[in-house]
Biotite code that builds the C-alpha atoms (Angstrom):
import biotite.structure as struc

atoms = struc.array([
    struc.Atom([73.268, 66.219, 148.799], chain_id="A", res_id=1, res_name="MET", atom_name="CA", element="C"),
    struc.Atom([71.942, 64.755, 145.517], chain_id="A", res_id=2, res_name="LYS", atom_name="CA", element="C"),
    struc.Atom([71.612, 67.727, 143.628], chain_id="A", res_id=3, res_name="ASN", atom_name="CA", element="C"),
    struc.Atom([74.839, 69.246, 144.927], chain_id="A", res_id=4, res_name="ILE", atom_name="CA", element="C"),
    struc.Atom([76.624, 66.342, 143.479], chain_id="A", res_id=5, res_name="LEU", atom_name="CA", element="C"),
    struc.Atom([74.928, 66.330, 140.548], chain_id="A", res_id=6, res_name="SER", atom_name="CA", element="C"),
    struc.Atom([76.348, 67.065, 136.698], chain_id="A", res_id=7, res_name="ILE", atom_name="CA", element="C"),
    struc.Atom([73.677, 69.947, 136.917], chain_id="A", res_id=8, res_name="ASP", atom_name="CA", element="C"),
    struc.Atom([74.658, 71.164, 140.708], chain_id="A", res_id=9, res_name="GLY", atom_name="CA", element="C"),
    struc.Atom([76.627, 74.441, 141.808], chain_id="A", res_id=10, res_name="TRP", atom_name="CA", element="C"),
    struc.Atom([79.655, 72.248, 142.714], chain_id="A", res_id=11, res_name="TYR", atom_name="CA", element="C"),
    struc.Atom([80.250, 69.631, 139.739], chain_id="A", res_id=12, res_name="PHE", atom_name="CA", element="C"),
    struc.Atom([79.921, 73.413, 137.610], chain_id="A", res_id=13, res_name="ARG", atom_name="CA", element="C"),
    struc.Atom([82.334, 75.521, 140.003], chain_id="A", res_id=14, res_name="VAL", atom_name="CA", element="C"),
    struc.Atom([85.256, 72.480, 139.855], chain_id="A", res_id=15, res_name="PHE", atom_name="CA", element="C"),
    struc.Atom([84.599, 71.939, 136.283], chain_id="A", res_id=16, res_name="SER", atom_name="CA", element="C"),
    struc.Atom([85.132, 75.746, 135.377], chain_id="A", res_id=17, res_name="LYS", atom_name="CA", element="C"),
    struc.Atom([88.193, 75.070, 137.693], chain_id="A", res_id=18, res_name="LEU", atom_name="CA", element="C"),
    struc.Atom([89.669, 72.308, 136.140], chain_id="A", res_id=19, res_name="ALA", atom_name="CA", element="C"),
    struc.Atom([89.599, 74.049, 133.005], chain_id="A", res_id=20, res_name="ASN", atom_name="CA", element="C"),
    struc.Atom([90.637, 77.304, 134.026], chain_id="A", res_id=21, res_name="LEU", atom_name="CA", element="C"),
    struc.Atom([93.769, 75.122, 134.991], chain_id="A", res_id=22, res_name="VAL", atom_name="CA", element="C"),
    struc.Atom([94.257, 73.346, 131.664], chain_id="A", res_id=23, res_name="LEU", atom_name="CA", element="C"),
    struc.Atom([94.041, 76.732, 129.575], chain_id="A", res_id=24, res_name="LEU", atom_name="CA", element="C"),
    struc.Atom([96.566, 77.976, 131.657], chain_id="A", res_id=25, res_name="ASN", atom_name="CA", element="C"),
    struc.Atom([98.717, 75.142, 131.900], chain_id="A", res_id=26, res_name="LEU", atom_name="CA", element="C"),
    struc.Atom([98.375, 75.261, 128.091], chain_id="A", res_id=27, res_name="ILE", atom_name="CA", element="C"),
    struc.Atom([99.355, 78.327, 127.236], chain_id="A", res_id=28, res_name="PHE", atom_name="CA", element="C"),
    struc.Atom([102.161, 78.651, 129.728], chain_id="A", res_id=29, res_name="VAL", atom_name="CA", element="C"),
    struc.Atom([103.662, 75.510, 127.641], chain_id="A", res_id=30, res_name="VAL", atom_name="CA", element="C"),
    struc.Atom([102.456, 77.244, 124.236], chain_id="A", res_id=31, res_name="SER", atom_name="CA", element="C"),
    struc.Atom([104.111, 80.528, 124.831], chain_id="A", res_id=32, res_name="ILE", atom_name="CA", element="C"),
    struc.Atom([107.874, 78.666, 125.555], chain_id="A", res_id=33, res_name="ILE", atom_name="CA", element="C"),
    struc.Atom([108.904, 79.605, 121.907], chain_id="A", res_id=34, res_name="PRO", atom_name="CA", element="C"),
    struc.Atom([108.454, 83.443, 122.375], chain_id="A", res_id=35, res_name="VAL", atom_name="CA", element="C"),
    struc.Atom([106.980, 83.844, 118.959], chain_id="A", res_id=36, res_name="VAL", atom_name="CA", element="C"),
    struc.Atom([103.915, 82.264, 119.899], chain_id="A", res_id=37, res_name="THR", atom_name="CA", element="C"),
    struc.Atom([103.025, 84.479, 122.815], chain_id="A", res_id=38, res_name="ILE", atom_name="CA", element="C"),
    struc.Atom([100.125, 86.597, 120.366], chain_id="A", res_id=39, res_name="GLY", atom_name="CA", element="C"),
    struc.Atom([98.568, 83.787, 118.713], chain_id="A", res_id=40, res_name="PRO", atom_name="CA", element="C"),
    struc.Atom([98.445, 81.913, 122.093], chain_id="A", res_id=41, res_name="ALA", atom_name="CA", element="C"),
    struc.Atom([96.916, 84.861, 124.095], chain_id="A", res_id=42, res_name="PHE", atom_name="CA", element="C"),
    struc.Atom([94.220, 85.376, 121.356], chain_id="A", res_id=43, res_name="ILE", atom_name="CA", element="C"),
    struc.Atom([93.815, 81.803, 121.602], chain_id="A", res_id=44, res_name="ALA", atom_name="CA", element="C"),
    struc.Atom([93.118, 81.926, 125.034], chain_id="A", res_id=45, res_name="LEU", atom_name="CA", element="C"),
    struc.Atom([91.217, 85.131, 125.199], chain_id="A", res_id=46, res_name="ILE", atom_name="CA", element="C"),
    struc.Atom([89.027, 83.099, 122.439], chain_id="A", res_id=47, res_name="LEU", atom_name="CA", element="C"),
    struc.Atom([88.653, 79.878, 124.740], chain_id="A", res_id=48, res_name="SER", atom_name="CA", element="C"),
    struc.Atom([88.042, 81.439, 127.684], chain_id="A", res_id=49, res_name="LEU", atom_name="CA", element="C"),
    struc.Atom([85.260, 83.669, 126.230], chain_id="A", res_id=50, res_name="LYS", atom_name="CA", element="C"),
    struc.Atom([83.944, 80.146, 124.638], chain_id="A", res_id=51, res_name="GLU", atom_name="CA", element="C"),
    struc.Atom([84.406, 78.881, 128.385], chain_id="A", res_id=52, res_name="LEU", atom_name="CA", element="C"),
    struc.Atom([82.535, 81.351, 129.709], chain_id="A", res_id=53, res_name="LYS", atom_name="CA", element="C"),
    struc.Atom([79.474, 80.516, 127.716], chain_id="A", res_id=54, res_name="GLU", atom_name="CA", element="C"),
    struc.Atom([79.921, 76.646, 128.475], chain_id="A", res_id=55, res_name="ASP", atom_name="CA", element="C"),
    struc.Atom([81.791, 75.410, 131.227], chain_id="A", res_id=56, res_name="GLY", atom_name="CA", element="C"),
    struc.Atom([81.933, 72.259, 130.217], chain_id="A", res_id=57, res_name="THR", atom_name="CA", element="C"),
    struc.Atom([83.755, 72.395, 126.610], chain_id="A", res_id=58, res_name="LEU", atom_name="CA", element="C"),
    struc.Atom([86.542, 70.569, 125.277], chain_id="A", res_id=59, res_name="ALA", atom_name="CA", element="C"),
    struc.Atom([89.088, 73.321, 126.164], chain_id="A", res_id=60, res_name="VAL", atom_name="CA", element="C"),
    struc.Atom([92.209, 71.639, 124.754], chain_id="A", res_id=61, res_name="ALA", atom_name="CA", element="C"),
    struc.Atom([90.310, 71.544, 121.439], chain_id="A", res_id=62, res_name="ARG", atom_name="CA", element="C"),
    struc.Atom([89.167, 74.714, 121.712], chain_id="A", res_id=63, res_name="VAL", atom_name="CA", element="C"),
    struc.Atom([92.485, 76.053, 122.189], chain_id="A", res_id=64, res_name="TYR", atom_name="CA", element="C"),
    struc.Atom([94.363, 74.481, 119.665], chain_id="A", res_id=65, res_name="GLY", atom_name="CA", element="C"),
    struc.Atom([91.719, 75.422, 116.680], chain_id="A", res_id=66, res_name="THR", atom_name="CA", element="C"),
    struc.Atom([91.681, 78.947, 118.076], chain_id="A", res_id=67, res_name="HIS", atom_name="CA", element="C"),
    struc.Atom([96.143, 79.099, 118.212], chain_id="A", res_id=68, res_name="PHE", atom_name="CA", element="C"),
    struc.Atom([95.874, 77.741, 114.454], chain_id="A", res_id=69, res_name="LYS", atom_name="CA", element="C"),
    struc.Atom([93.256, 80.182, 112.891], chain_id="A", res_id=70, res_name="ASP", atom_name="CA", element="C"),
    struc.Atom([94.336, 82.942, 114.560], chain_id="A", res_id=71, res_name="ASN", atom_name="CA", element="C"),
    struc.Atom([98.396, 82.570, 114.202], chain_id="A", res_id=72, res_name="PHE", atom_name="CA", element="C"),
    struc.Atom([98.893, 85.218, 111.665], chain_id="A", res_id=73, res_name="LYS", atom_name="CA", element="C"),
    struc.Atom([96.374, 87.412, 113.679], chain_id="A", res_id=74, res_name="LYS", atom_name="CA", element="C"),
    struc.Atom([98.904, 86.666, 117.018], chain_id="A", res_id=75, res_name="GLY", atom_name="CA", element="C"),
    struc.Atom([101.915, 87.688, 115.237], chain_id="A", res_id=76, res_name="LEU", atom_name="CA", element="C"),
    struc.Atom([100.347, 90.869, 114.407], chain_id="A", res_id=77, res_name="ILE", atom_name="CA", element="C"),
    struc.Atom([99.231, 91.677, 117.582], chain_id="A", res_id=78, res_name="LEU", atom_name="CA", element="C"),
    struc.Atom([102.932, 90.529, 119.530], chain_id="A", res_id=79, res_name="SER", atom_name="CA", element="C"),
    struc.Atom([104.035, 93.365, 117.239], chain_id="A", res_id=80, res_name="VAL", atom_name="CA", element="C"),
    struc.Atom([101.959, 95.974, 117.979], chain_id="A", res_id=81, res_name="ILE", atom_name="CA", element="C"),
    struc.Atom([102.443, 95.732, 121.766], chain_id="A", res_id=82, res_name="GLU", atom_name="CA", element="C"),
    struc.Atom([106.200, 95.542, 121.507], chain_id="A", res_id=83, res_name="LEU", atom_name="CA", element="C"),
    struc.Atom([105.890, 98.563, 119.310], chain_id="A", res_id=84, res_name="LEU", atom_name="CA", element="C"),
    struc.Atom([103.514, 100.267, 121.466], chain_id="A", res_id=85, res_name="ALA", atom_name="CA", element="C"),
    struc.Atom([105.355, 99.384, 124.829], chain_id="A", res_id=86, res_name="PHE", atom_name="CA", element="C"),
    struc.Atom([108.804, 100.092, 123.922], chain_id="A", res_id=87, res_name="LEU", atom_name="CA", element="C"),
    struc.Atom([108.796, 103.352, 122.298], chain_id="A", res_id=88, res_name="LEU", atom_name="CA", element="C"),
    struc.Atom([107.234, 105.148, 125.206], chain_id="A", res_id=89, res_name="PRO", atom_name="CA", element="C"),
    struc.Atom([109.639, 103.527, 127.458], chain_id="A", res_id=90, res_name="SER", atom_name="CA", element="C"),
    struc.Atom([112.100, 104.786, 125.314], chain_id="A", res_id=91, res_name="SER", atom_name="CA", element="C"),
    struc.Atom([110.284, 108.621, 125.107], chain_id="A", res_id=92, res_name="LEU", atom_name="CA", element="C"),
    struc.Atom([110.518, 108.345, 129.242], chain_id="A", res_id=93, res_name="ILE", atom_name="CA", element="C"),
    struc.Atom([113.438, 107.358, 129.784], chain_id="A", res_id=94, res_name="TYR", atom_name="CA", element="C"),
    struc.Atom([115.295, 109.807, 127.703], chain_id="A", res_id=95, res_name="VAL", atom_name="CA", element="C"),
    struc.Atom([113.236, 112.478, 129.205], chain_id="A", res_id=96, res_name="SER", atom_name="CA", element="C"),
    struc.Atom([114.134, 111.127, 132.244], chain_id="A", res_id=97, res_name="LEU", atom_name="CA", element="C"),
    struc.Atom([118.272, 111.936, 131.392], chain_id="A", res_id=98, res_name="GLN", atom_name="CA", element="C"),
    struc.Atom([117.611, 115.221, 129.628], chain_id="A", res_id=99, res_name="TYR", atom_name="CA", element="C"),
    struc.Atom([114.199, 116.798, 130.453], chain_id="A", res_id=100, res_name="ILE", atom_name="CA", element="C"),
    struc.Atom([112.973, 115.618, 133.887], chain_id="A", res_id=101, res_name="PRO", atom_name="CA", element="C"),
    struc.Atom([110.523, 118.216, 133.705], chain_id="A", res_id=102, res_name="LEU", atom_name="CA", element="C"),
    struc.Atom([108.831, 116.552, 130.753], chain_id="A", res_id=103, res_name="LEU", atom_name="CA", element="C"),
    struc.Atom([109.117, 113.439, 131.846], chain_id="A", res_id=104, res_name="SER", atom_name="CA", element="C"),
    struc.Atom([105.786, 114.206, 134.353], chain_id="A", res_id=105, res_name="THR", atom_name="CA", element="C"),
    struc.Atom([103.939, 114.878, 131.456], chain_id="A", res_id=106, res_name="LEU", atom_name="CA", element="C"),
    struc.Atom([104.908, 111.457, 129.577], chain_id="A", res_id=107, res_name="LEU", atom_name="CA", element="C"),
    struc.Atom([104.611, 109.429, 132.825], chain_id="A", res_id=108, res_name="MET", atom_name="CA", element="C"),
    struc.Atom([100.576, 110.121, 132.775], chain_id="A", res_id=109, res_name="ILE", atom_name="CA", element="C"),
    struc.Atom([100.846, 110.010, 129.184], chain_id="A", res_id=110, res_name="LEU", atom_name="CA", element="C"),
    struc.Atom([102.001, 106.726, 129.929], chain_id="A", res_id=111, res_name="PHE", atom_name="CA", element="C"),
    struc.Atom([99.949, 105.654, 132.257], chain_id="A", res_id=112, res_name="SER", atom_name="CA", element="C"),
    struc.Atom([96.941, 106.151, 129.862], chain_id="A", res_id=113, res_name="PHE", atom_name="CA", element="C"),
    struc.Atom([99.052, 104.415, 127.571], chain_id="A", res_id=114, res_name="GLY", atom_name="CA", element="C"),
    struc.Atom([98.957, 101.391, 129.923], chain_id="A", res_id=115, res_name="LEU", atom_name="CA", element="C"),
    struc.Atom([95.328, 100.756, 129.771], chain_id="A", res_id=116, res_name="LEU", atom_name="CA", element="C"),
    struc.Atom([95.406, 100.856, 126.140], chain_id="A", res_id=117, res_name="LEU", atom_name="CA", element="C"),
    struc.Atom([97.906, 98.313, 126.259], chain_id="A", res_id=118, res_name="LEU", atom_name="CA", element="C"),
    struc.Atom([96.136, 95.918, 128.624], chain_id="A", res_id=119, res_name="VAL", atom_name="CA", element="C"),
    struc.Atom([92.363, 96.469, 126.735], chain_id="A", res_id=120, res_name="ILE", atom_name="CA", element="C"),
    struc.Atom([93.529, 96.412, 122.965], chain_id="A", res_id=121, res_name="PHE", atom_name="CA", element="C"),
    struc.Atom([94.693, 92.743, 122.936], chain_id="A", res_id=122, res_name="PRO", atom_name="CA", element="C"),
    struc.Atom([91.787, 91.763, 124.275], chain_id="A", res_id=123, res_name="LEU", atom_name="CA", element="C"),
    struc.Atom([89.615, 93.734, 122.315], chain_id="A", res_id=124, res_name="ILE", atom_name="CA", element="C"),
    struc.Atom([91.455, 92.891, 118.845], chain_id="A", res_id=125, res_name="TYR", atom_name="CA", element="C"),
    struc.Atom([91.112, 89.328, 120.016], chain_id="A", res_id=126, res_name="SER", atom_name="CA", element="C"),
    struc.Atom([87.345, 89.389, 120.676], chain_id="A", res_id=127, res_name="LEU", atom_name="CA", element="C"),
    struc.Atom([86.240, 91.121, 117.935], chain_id="A", res_id=128, res_name="LYS", atom_name="CA", element="C"),
    struc.Atom([86.691, 90.903, 114.086], chain_id="A", res_id=129, res_name="ASP", atom_name="CA", element="C"),
    struc.Atom([88.267, 94.134, 113.176], chain_id="A", res_id=130, res_name="VAL", atom_name="CA", element="C"),
    struc.Atom([90.731, 95.965, 111.766], chain_id="A", res_id=131, res_name="THR", atom_name="CA", element="C"),
    struc.Atom([93.966, 97.218, 113.510], chain_id="A", res_id=132, res_name="ILE", atom_name="CA", element="C"),
    struc.Atom([92.740, 100.735, 113.385], chain_id="A", res_id=133, res_name="LYS", atom_name="CA", element="C"),
    struc.Atom([89.039, 99.684, 114.150], chain_id="A", res_id=134, res_name="GLN", atom_name="CA", element="C"),
    struc.Atom([90.813, 98.020, 117.019], chain_id="A", res_id=135, res_name="GLY", atom_name="CA", element="C"),
    struc.Atom([92.848, 100.904, 118.182], chain_id="A", res_id=136, res_name="ILE", atom_name="CA", element="C"),
    struc.Atom([89.777, 103.185, 117.867], chain_id="A", res_id=137, res_name="HIS", atom_name="CA", element="C"),
    struc.Atom([87.106, 100.501, 119.814], chain_id="A", res_id=138, res_name="LEU", atom_name="CA", element="C"),
    struc.Atom([90.178, 100.553, 122.688], chain_id="A", res_id=139, res_name="THR", atom_name="CA", element="C"),
    struc.Atom([90.371, 104.140, 122.653], chain_id="A", res_id=140, res_name="LEU", atom_name="CA", element="C"),
    struc.Atom([86.443, 104.577, 122.917], chain_id="A", res_id=141, res_name="GLU", atom_name="CA", element="C"),
    struc.Atom([86.215, 102.107, 125.746], chain_id="A", res_id=142, res_name="PHE", atom_name="CA", element="C"),
    struc.Atom([89.181, 103.798, 127.953], chain_id="A", res_id=143, res_name="VAL", atom_name="CA", element="C"),
    struc.Atom([87.752, 106.900, 127.365], chain_id="A", res_id=144, res_name="THR", atom_name="CA", element="C"),
    struc.Atom([83.840, 106.040, 127.822], chain_id="A", res_id=145, res_name="VAL", atom_name="CA", element="C"),
    struc.Atom([84.171, 103.312, 130.244], chain_id="A", res_id=146, res_name="ARG", atom_name="CA", element="C"),
    struc.Atom([87.089, 104.545, 132.343], chain_id="A", res_id=147, res_name="ILE", atom_name="CA", element="C"),
    struc.Atom([85.941, 102.725, 135.532], chain_id="A", res_id=148, res_name="ALA", atom_name="CA", element="C"),
    struc.Atom([85.898, 99.067, 133.618], chain_id="A", res_id=149, res_name="TYR", atom_name="CA", element="C"),
    struc.Atom([89.388, 99.892, 132.182], chain_id="A", res_id=150, res_name="ALA", atom_name="CA", element="C"),
    struc.Atom([91.061, 100.647, 135.041], chain_id="A", res_id=151, res_name="ILE", atom_name="CA", element="C"),
    struc.Atom([89.983, 97.821, 136.514], chain_id="A", res_id=152, res_name="ALA", atom_name="CA", element="C"),
    struc.Atom([90.675, 96.013, 134.068], chain_id="A", res_id=153, res_name="CYS", atom_name="CA", element="C"),
    struc.Atom([94.344, 97.010, 134.634], chain_id="A", res_id=154, res_name="PHE", atom_name="CA", element="C"),
    struc.Atom([93.759, 96.193, 138.283], chain_id="A", res_id=155, res_name="ILE", atom_name="CA", element="C"),
    struc.Atom([92.827, 92.403, 138.150], chain_id="A", res_id=156, res_name="VAL", atom_name="CA", element="C"),
    struc.Atom([96.626, 90.718, 136.446], chain_id="A", res_id=157, res_name="PRO", atom_name="CA", element="C"),
    struc.Atom([98.337, 93.543, 138.383], chain_id="A", res_id=158, res_name="ALA", atom_name="CA", element="C"),
    struc.Atom([96.735, 92.209, 141.388], chain_id="A", res_id=159, res_name="VAL", atom_name="CA", element="C"),
    struc.Atom([97.032, 88.674, 140.651], chain_id="A", res_id=160, res_name="ILE", atom_name="CA", element="C"),
    struc.Atom([100.694, 89.726, 139.559], chain_id="A", res_id=161, res_name="GLY", atom_name="CA", element="C"),
    struc.Atom([101.497, 91.018, 142.975], chain_id="A", res_id=162, res_name="PHE", atom_name="CA", element="C"),
    struc.Atom([99.810, 87.904, 144.760], chain_id="A", res_id=163, res_name="ILE", atom_name="CA", element="C"),
    struc.Atom([102.427, 85.286, 142.421], chain_id="A", res_id=164, res_name="SER", atom_name="CA", element="C"),
    struc.Atom([105.133, 87.571, 143.133], chain_id="A", res_id=165, res_name="LEU", atom_name="CA", element="C"),
    struc.Atom([104.973, 87.680, 146.872], chain_id="A", res_id=166, res_name="LYS", atom_name="CA", element="C"),
    struc.Atom([102.943, 84.321, 148.061], chain_id="A", res_id=167, res_name="TYR", atom_name="CA", element="C"),
    struc.Atom([103.815, 82.162, 145.077], chain_id="A", res_id=168, res_name="SER", atom_name="CA", element="C"),
    struc.Atom([104.818, 81.689, 140.677], chain_id="A", res_id=169, res_name="ILE", atom_name="CA", element="C"),
    struc.Atom([102.966, 78.702, 140.974], chain_id="A", res_id=170, res_name="ILE", atom_name="CA", element="C"),
    struc.Atom([99.915, 80.376, 141.433], chain_id="A", res_id=171, res_name="PHE", atom_name="CA", element="C"),
    struc.Atom([100.368, 82.211, 137.885], chain_id="A", res_id=172, res_name="LEU", atom_name="CA", element="C"),
    struc.Atom([101.853, 79.497, 136.284], chain_id="A", res_id=173, res_name="VAL", atom_name="CA", element="C"),
    struc.Atom([98.454, 77.111, 137.179], chain_id="A", res_id=174, res_name="LEU", atom_name="CA", element="C"),
    struc.Atom([95.806, 79.317, 136.959], chain_id="A", res_id=175, res_name="VAL", atom_name="CA", element="C"),
    struc.Atom([96.548, 83.202, 137.638], chain_id="A", res_id=176, res_name="GLY", atom_name="CA", element="C"),
    struc.Atom([96.593, 84.123, 133.758], chain_id="A", res_id=177, res_name="ILE", atom_name="CA", element="C"),
    struc.Atom([93.343, 81.909, 132.643], chain_id="A", res_id=178, res_name="ALA", atom_name="CA", element="C"),
    struc.Atom([91.699, 83.640, 136.082], chain_id="A", res_id=179, res_name="THR", atom_name="CA", element="C"),
    struc.Atom([93.220, 87.441, 135.212], chain_id="A", res_id=180, res_name="SER", atom_name="CA", element="C"),
    struc.Atom([91.727, 87.166, 131.345], chain_id="A", res_id=181, res_name="ILE", atom_name="CA", element="C"),
    struc.Atom([88.765, 85.389, 132.863], chain_id="A", res_id=182, res_name="TYR", atom_name="CA", element="C"),
    struc.Atom([88.140, 88.359, 135.376], chain_id="A", res_id=183, res_name="LEU", atom_name="CA", element="C"),
    struc.Atom([88.819, 91.181, 132.684], chain_id="A", res_id=184, res_name="GLN", atom_name="CA", element="C"),
    struc.Atom([86.342, 89.410, 129.826], chain_id="A", res_id=185, res_name="LEU", atom_name="CA", element="C"),
    struc.Atom([83.304, 89.749, 133.116], chain_id="A", res_id=186, res_name="HIS", atom_name="CA", element="C"),
    struc.Atom([84.554, 93.035, 132.952], chain_id="A", res_id=187, res_name="LEU", atom_name="CA", element="C"),
    struc.Atom([84.347, 93.546, 129.286], chain_id="A", res_id=188, res_name="LEU", atom_name="CA", element="C"),
    struc.Atom([80.844, 92.384, 129.280], chain_id="A", res_id=189, res_name="GLU", atom_name="CA", element="C"),
    struc.Atom([79.494, 94.627, 132.448], chain_id="A", res_id=190, res_name="LYS", atom_name="CA", element="C"),
    struc.Atom([81.031, 97.510, 130.406], chain_id="A", res_id=191, res_name="GLY", atom_name="CA", element="C"),
    struc.Atom([79.144, 96.176, 127.608], chain_id="A", res_id=192, res_name="GLY", atom_name="CA", element="C"),
    struc.Atom([81.903, 95.726, 125.316], chain_id="A", res_id=193, res_name="LEU", atom_name="CA", element="C"),
    struc.Atom([80.990, 92.012, 124.698], chain_id="A", res_id=194, res_name="LEU", atom_name="CA", element="C"),
    struc.Atom([77.332, 92.799, 123.508], chain_id="A", res_id=195, res_name="ASP", atom_name="CA", element="C"),
    struc.Atom([78.195, 95.556, 121.120], chain_id="A", res_id=196, res_name="GLU", atom_name="CA", element="C"),
    struc.Atom([79.196, 93.909, 117.607], chain_id="A", res_id=197, res_name="ASN", atom_name="CA", element="C"),
])
């Protein structure tokens, strides 16, 4: 019993990591209240969770704040890219449904592939020190070569979102977003992306 409750025991490690996930999630939710900070907040969350995976006992609030400040400009760029990358295909599909229904099926297939890219790109762009062009290239490579991991990275937030909407939105606010990204980071690691330079 002493080993379980010790600082090196599994009990302390698990609940320490869970507490850090809750804290990071709450800080993220508060920091996206001014909508323009969504990108920097997302990058700060991803980088903080990556460090949390490596060291479960770090001071997450300080680490998050540092990443938020250091990646503010990069986060704003990410926000604009993600917004445009979602709005352009959505508009095309809407217009095609209205005027050319036959074309909409092909566009829906392309849009599904695009959704995979939209989920993976922010992770790669945040984790790697790359330009936008290099980030897009790495994203396309990951989604095409490791499609199973890309689909799993898409399914994780979809399932957590579904659970949150079906049972309690409080789950999403308390721990859902951080848990989702934490699991996505695990999948990227399994897919070999975090090992590559």
